KEKE-3310 file (N, C-alpha, C; in steps of 0.2 Angstrom, whole numbers, plus 5000, padded with zeros to 4 digits):
npx = (5241:5250:5258:5276:5283:5296:5311:5312:5322:5335:5340:5352:5353:5365:5369:5373:5365:5350:5339:5340:5342:5330:5322:5326:5323:5309:5305:5310:5302:5290:5291:5286:5295:5306:5315:5320:5334:5341:5349:5362:5373:5386:5401:5408:5398:5390:5398:5397:5384:5382:5389:5381:5368:5370:5366:5357:5360:5369:5367:5377:5382:5393:5402:5404:5405:5419:5422:5422:5412:5419:5429:5421:5416:5428:5431:5420:5424:5436:5432:5425:5411:5394:5387:5381:5386:5381:5384:5380:5378:5381:5385:5390:5402:5413:5429:5430:5420:5424:5435:5427:5421:5431:5436:5427:5413:5396:5387:5382:5372:5364:5359:5347:5340:5326:5312:5309:5321:5330:5324:5325:5338:5343:5336:5342:5356:5355:5351:5362:5365:5372:5381:5371:5367:5364:5354:5349:5356:5367:5383:5391:5401:5394:5391:5404:5417:5430:5429:5427:5431:5444:5439:5427:5431:5437:5426:5419:5428:5426:5413:5413:5419:5409:5404:5393:5385:5387:5399:5408:5408:5414:5427:5432:5431:5419:5403:5388:5378:5386:5392:5381:5379:5390:5389:5378:5384:5393:5384:5378:5388:5393:5382:5372:5360:5360:5369:5376:5377:5385:5397:5399:5402:5414:5423:5423:5427:5440:5442:5446:5457:5456:5452)
npy = (4646:4652:4667:4669:4680:4692:4692:4706:4721:4723:4735:4746:4760:4772:4786:4801:4812:4814:4819:4819:4805:4800:4805:4799:4785:4786:4788:4776:4766:4768:4760:4745:4735:4736:4735:4742:4737:4741:4755:4766:4777:4781:4777:4765:4759:4756:4747:4736:4733:4729:4717:4710:4710:4709:4717:4720:4733:4746:4762:4775:4789:4801:4809:4804:4801:4793:4782:4786:4787:4783:4775:4764:4759:4754:4745:4736:4731:4724:4715:4706:4706:4704:4716:4730:4747:4764:4780:4794:4811:4829:4838:4835:4836:4835:4829:4818:4811:4806:4798:4788:4782:4777:4768:4758:4761:4759:4768:4786:4797:4813:4821:4829:4822:4817:4807:4798:4797:4792:4779:4773:4773:4764:4752:4750:4748:4737:4728:4727:4735:4747:4759:4770:4787:4803:4809:4799:4795:4784:4778:4773:4778:4790:4797:4806:4810:4814:4823:4835:4852:4864:4876:4870:4861:4870:4876:4865:4862:4873:4871:4860:4866:4873:4885:4898:4902:4915:4919:4910:4915:4927:4923:4917:4926:4927:4930:4927:4921:4914:4905:4897:4892:4884:4875:4868:4860:4853:4845:4838:4830:4823:4816:4820:4829:4838:4850:4844:4831:4832:4837:4826:4816:4821:4820:4806:4801:4806:4818:4831:4839:4837:4850)
npz = (5839:5853:5854:5858:5869:5867:5877:5889:5887:5898:5908:5916:5925:5928:5936:5944:5947:5956:5950:5936:5935:5939:5930:5918:5921:5923:5909:5904:5910:5903:5892:5885:5882:5889:5905:5920:5929:5939:5949:5950:5959:5958:5949:5954:5961:5950:5943:5952:5952:5939:5939:5947:5941:5927:5916:5900:5894:5900:5905:5907:5916:5911:5919:5934:5952:5961:5951:5934:5919:5908:5914:5919:5907:5902:5912:5909:5897:5899:5908:5901:5900:5894:5893:5885:5883:5886:5885:5895:5893:5894:5884:5868:5863:5871:5875:5883:5879:5867:5871:5878:5868:5861:5871:5870:5872:5867:5862:5863:5873:5873:5888:5887:5878:5868:5873:5863:5856:5866:5869:5856:5854:5864:5859:5847:5850:5858:5849:5842:5831:5820:5829:5839:5840:5850:5842:5835:5824:5815:5821:5811:5797:5786:5770:5762:5770:5766:5757:5763:5763:5767:5774:5778:5787:5797:5801:5807:5817:5826:5829:5837:5847:5853:5848:5841:5825:5822:5830:5824:5811:5813:5818:5807:5797:5789:5782:5792:5784:5775:5783:5787:5774:5771:5782:5778:5768:5776:5784:5774:5769:5780:5782:5792:5802:5812:5823:5834:5831:5820:5826:5834:5824:5819:5829:5832:5819:5819:5812:5816:5828:5845:5857)
capx = (5247:5252:5265:5280:5285:5304:5313:5313:5329:5337:5344:5355:5355:5370:5368:5374:5360:5344:5334:5341:5341:5323:5319:5327:5319:5302:5305:5311:5296:5284:5292:5284:5300:5312:5314:5326:5336:5345:5351:5368:5374:5393:5404:5409:5391:5388:5401:5394:5377:5383:5391:5375:5362:5372:5360:5359:5362:5371:5367:5382:5384:5400:5406:5402:5410:5423:5424:5418:5409:5425:5431:5416:5416:5435:5430:5416:5427:5441:5429:5421:5404:5391:5383:5383:5386:5379:5387:5376:5383:5377:5388:5393:5409:5418:5435:5429:5415:5428:5438:5423:5419:5438:5436:5422:5406:5392:5384:5381:5365:5363:5354:5341:5337:5319:5310:5309:5328:5332:5321:5327:5346:5343:5334:5347:5362:5353:5350:5369:5365:5378:5380:5366:5369:5359:5349:5346:5360:5371:5390:5394:5402:5389:5393:5411:5420:5436:5427:5427:5435:5447:5434:5422:5435:5438:5419:5418:5432:5423:5407:5415:5421:5403:5403:5387:5387:5390:5406:5412:5409:5418:5433:5434:5430:5414:5396:5384:5374:5391:5393:5375:5379:5395:5386:5373:5388:5396:5379:5377:5394:5393:5376:5369:5356:5361:5376:5378:5378:5391:5402:5401:5405:5420:5427:5424:5431:5446:5443:5449:5460:5452:5455)
capy = (4646:4658:4670:4670:4687:4692:4695:4713:4723:4724:4741:4748:4768:4775:4794:4804:4817:4811:4822:4816:4798:4799:4807:4793:4779:4788:4787:4769:4762:4768:4755:4738:4730:4738:4735:4744:4732:4744:4762:4768:4784:4782:4771:4759:4755:4754:4740:4731:4731:4725:4711:4707:4709:4707:4720:4721:4739:4751:4769:4778:4796:4802:4811:4801:4800:4787:4779:4789:4783:4780:4770:4759:4756:4750:4738:4731:4727:4720:4709:4701:4706:4705:4722:4735:4753:4770:4786:4800:4817:4836:4841:4829:4838:4833:4825:4812:4806:4802:4793:4783:4778:4773:4763:4753:4762:4757:4774:4791:4801:4819:4820:4832:4819:4816:4800:4794:4796:4787:4772:4771:4771:4758:4747:4749:4746:4730:4724:4727:4739:4753:4764:4776:4794:4806:4811:4794:4794:4779:4780:4771:4783:4792:4802:4805:4815:4815:4829:4841:4858:4867:4880:4866:4858:4875:4877:4859:4863:4878:4869:4856:4870:4875:4892:4898:4904:4922:4919:4906:4919:4932:4920:4915:4931:4925:4932:4922:4917:4910:4900:4893:4888:4879:4870:4863:4856:4849:4841:4833:4826:4819:4812:4821:4835:4843:4852:4840:4825:4834:4837:4819:4813:4824:4817:4799:4800:4809:4823:4836:4838:4839:4855)
capz = (5844:5857:5852:5863:5869:5867:5883:5889:5887:5905:5908:5922:5925:5933:5936:5951:5949:5956:5946:5929:5935:5940:5923:5913:5923:5921:5902:5902:5912:5899:5887:5887:5880:5893:5912:5924:5934:5945:5948:5953:5960:5956:5945:5958:5962:5944:5942:5957:5949:5932:5941:5950:5937:5920:5911:5893:5893:5905:5904:5911:5917:5909:5925:5940:5957:5962:5944:5929:5914:5904:5918:5919:5900:5902:5916:5906:5891:5902:5912:5896:5901:5888:5894:5881:5887:5882:5889:5896:5893:5893:5878:5864:5860:5876:5874:5887:5875:5862:5875:5880:5862:5860:5876:5869:5873:5860:5860:5869:5872:5877:5894:5886:5872:5869:5875:5857:5855:5871:5868:5850:5855:5868:5856:5842:5853:5860:5842:5839:5825:5820:5836:5839:5843:5854:5838:5831:5818:5817:5821:5805:5792:5781:5766:5760:5774:5763:5752:5767:5762:5773:5778:5782:5793:5801:5804:5811:5823:5830:5831:5842:5853:5855:5845:5837:5818:5822:5832:5819:5805:5815:5818:5800:5792:5785:5784:5795:5779:5772:5788:5786:5768:5772:5786:5774:5765:5781:5786:5769:5768:5785:5783:5798:5801:5818:5824:5839:5827:5816:5831:5836:5818:5818:5834:5831:5813:5819:5807:5819:5834:5851:5860)
cpx = (5249:5259:5269:5283:5293:5305:5314:5320:5330:5342:5346:5356:5360:5371:5368:5368:5353:5338:5334:5340:5334:5319:5320:5323:5312:5301:5305:5305:5290:5285:5290:5290:5307:5310:5321:5327:5340:5347:5357:5370:5382:5395:5406:5403:5389:5391:5398:5388:5377:5385:5385:5370:5364:5366:5362:5362:5364:5371:5371:5383:5392:5404:5402:5407:5413:5426:5419:5416:5414:5428:5427:5416:5422:5434:5426:5419:5432:5438:5425:5414:5400:5386:5386:5382:5384:5380:5381:5380:5379:5379:5392:5400:5415:5423:5434:5424:5419:5432:5434:5421:5425:5438:5432:5415:5402:5389:5384:5375:5367:5358:5348:5338:5330:5318:5311:5317:5332:5330:5324:5335:5347:5342:5339:5353:5360:5353:5357:5369:5371:5376:5376:5368:5363:5353:5347:5350:5365:5378:5394:5395:5396:5392:5401:5415:5427:5435:5427:5432:5438:5443:5429:5425:5435:5431:5418:5422:5429:5416:5408:5417:5415:5401:5397:5390:5390:5397:5410:5413:5414:5426:5436:5434:5425:5407:5392:5380:5379:5392:5387:5376:5384:5393:5382:5378:5391:5391:5378:5382:5395:5387:5372:5364:5356:5368:5379:5381:5385:5397:5405:5405:5413:5425:5428:5428:5438:5448:5447:5452:5456:5456:5452)
cpy = (4652:4661:4671:4677:4687:4695:4703:4715:4726:4730:4744:4756:4770:4782:4797:4809:4813:4813:4819:4809:4796:4800:4802:4787:4780:4787:4779:4765:4763:4763:4748:4733:4731:4737:4737:4739:4735:4751:4763:4775:4786:4776:4765:4755:4752:4747:4735:4728:4728:4718:4707:4705:4707:4710:4720:4727:4743:4758:4773:4785:4797:4804:4809:4801:4793:4784:4783:4784:4779:4774:4763:4755:4752:4744:4733:4727:4723:4714:4704:4701:4707:4712:4727:4742:4759:4775:4791:4806:4824:4838:4836:4830:4837:4828:4818:4808:4802:4796:4787:4779:4774:4767:4757:4754:4761:4763:4780:4795:4808:4818:4824:4828:4817:4808:4795:4792:4791:4780:4769:4769:4765:4752:4745:4746:4738:4726:4723:4730:4744:4757:4769:4782:4797:4808:4805:4792:4788:4782:4778:4777:4784:4797:4801:4811:4818:4822:4836:4846:4861:4871:4876:4863:4863:4876:4871:4860:4868:4876:4864:4860:4873:4882:4892:4901:4911:4922:4915:4911:4925:4930:4919:4920:4930:4928:4926:4918:4912:4904:4895:4889:4883:4874:4865:4858:4851:4843:4835:4828:4821:4814:4813:4828:4840:4844:4847:4833:4826:4834:4830:4815:4815:4821:4810:4797:4802:4815:4829:4835:4840:4845:4856)
cpz = (5847:5856:5858:5863:5870:5874:5883:5890:5895:5905:5915:5921:5930:5932:5943:5953:5949:5952:5939:5929:5935:5933:5918:5915:5922:5914:5901:5904:5908:5893:5889:5886:5884:5901:5915:5929:5940:5943:5952:5954:5959:5952:5948:5959:5956:5942:5946:5954:5943:5934:5943:5945:5930:5916:5904:5891:5899:5903:5909:5911:5915:5915:5931:5945:5957:5955:5939:5924:5910:5908:5919:5913:5900:5906:5912:5900:5894:5905:5907:5897:5895:5888:5889:5885:5883:5887:5889:5897:5892:5886:5874:5861:5865:5874:5877:5883:5870:5865:5877:5874:5860:5865:5875:5870:5866:5858:5865:5867:5876:5882:5892:5880:5873:5871:5869:5855:5860:5870:5861:5850:5858:5864:5850:5844:5855:5854:5839:5832:5826:5826:5834:5843:5847:5849:5833:5825:5820:5817:5815:5800:5787:5776:5765:5764:5771:5758:5756:5765:5768:5777:5781:5788:5799:5805:5809:5818:5828:5833:5837:5848:5856:5853:5841:5830:5818:5824:5827:5813:5807:5816:5811:5795:5787:5787:5787:5790:5776:5776:5787:5779:5768:5777:5783:5771:5770:5783:5780:5768:5774:5786:5789:5797:5807:5819:5829:5835:5823:5820:5833:5830:5818:5823:5833:5825:5814:5814:5809:5825:5839:5854:5867)
residu = (MET:LYS:LYS:ILE:LYS:ALA:PRO:ARG:ILE:ARG:VAL:LEU:VAL:ALA:GLU:ASP:SER:PRO:ILE:VAL:ALA:ASP:GLY:ILE:VAL:ALA:ILE:LEU:VAL:THR:ALA:ARG:ASP:ILE:VAL:VAL:VAL:GLY:GLN:ALA:ARG:ASP:GLY:ALA:GLU:ALA:ILE:GLU:LEU:ILE:LYS:ARG:HIS:GLN:PRO:ASP:ILE:ALA:LEU:LEU:ASP:LEU:ARG:MET:PRO:VAL:VAL:ASP:GLY:VAL:GLY:VAL:VAL:ARG:TRP:VAL:LYS:ARG:SER:GLY:SER:ASN:THR:ARG:THR:VAL:ILE:LEU:THR:ILE:PHE:GLY:GLY:GLU:SER:ASP:VAL:ARG:GLN:ALA:ILE:GLN:ALA:GLY:ALA:ASP:ALA:TYR:LEU:LEU:LYS:ASP:ALA:SER:THR:ARG:GLU:ILE:LEU:LYS:THR:ILE:ARG:GLN:VAL:HIS:ARG:GLY:GLU:PRO:ARG:ALA:SER:GLN:ARG:GLY:HIS:GLY:LEU:ALA:PRO:ASN:GLY:ASN:SER:ALA:GLU:LEU:GLU:PRO:VAL:GLU:LEU:ASP:ILE:LEU:THR:LEU:ILE:VAL:GLN:GLY:HIS:ASP:ASN:ARG:THR:ILE:GLY:SER:ARG:LEU:GLY:LEU:GLU:THR:ASP:ALA:VAL:LYS:TYR:HIS:LEU:ARG:GLY:VAL:PHE:SER:LYS:LEU:GLY:VAL:ARG:LYS:ARG:ALA:ALA:ALA:ALA:ARG:GLN:ALA:ILE:GLU:ARG:GLY:LEU:ILE:GLY:MET:VAL)
# end
């Protein structure tokens, strides 16, 4: 009996930078289970293309002209569309990322994510699995964040602000090696392995206030 192929995942790419958009499309076309159904240069065009094509996934630049990524996510939720949304951003600690997740975005990806990370996230979101991040970690809580100590929360706050270990140590009166030690504890308790993933978890769980 001939095996029936599963329908390909239909993806819309909305990104105002032609270089970034072309790079993402070039990655997507390498996957046999994914097809790009449209490209938009701003949020208003993205909304029109979602209406027209009803893609499974919309990759949305966080900061687009006319309507930004958060605005498109909100429109998708209000419209009742079945399209799932993934935000594209340069830095995962932006307050707008948190707004996008709160508005209903299913995931976010850093624009410099690897081919493997991009494809994995699209497939996970399409399957309705726990939200995937730019490093392939789920958005569902891992570990026990309630165990975070005050110094770990201070370090996490400074990570979200984009500071490196040396600056964090200087601000908190800690040696760099001590910062690294506490970071290992933070990563373990949050169930992550990267700084960006730790920052995302901090924001999404409301562990720290946005600055």
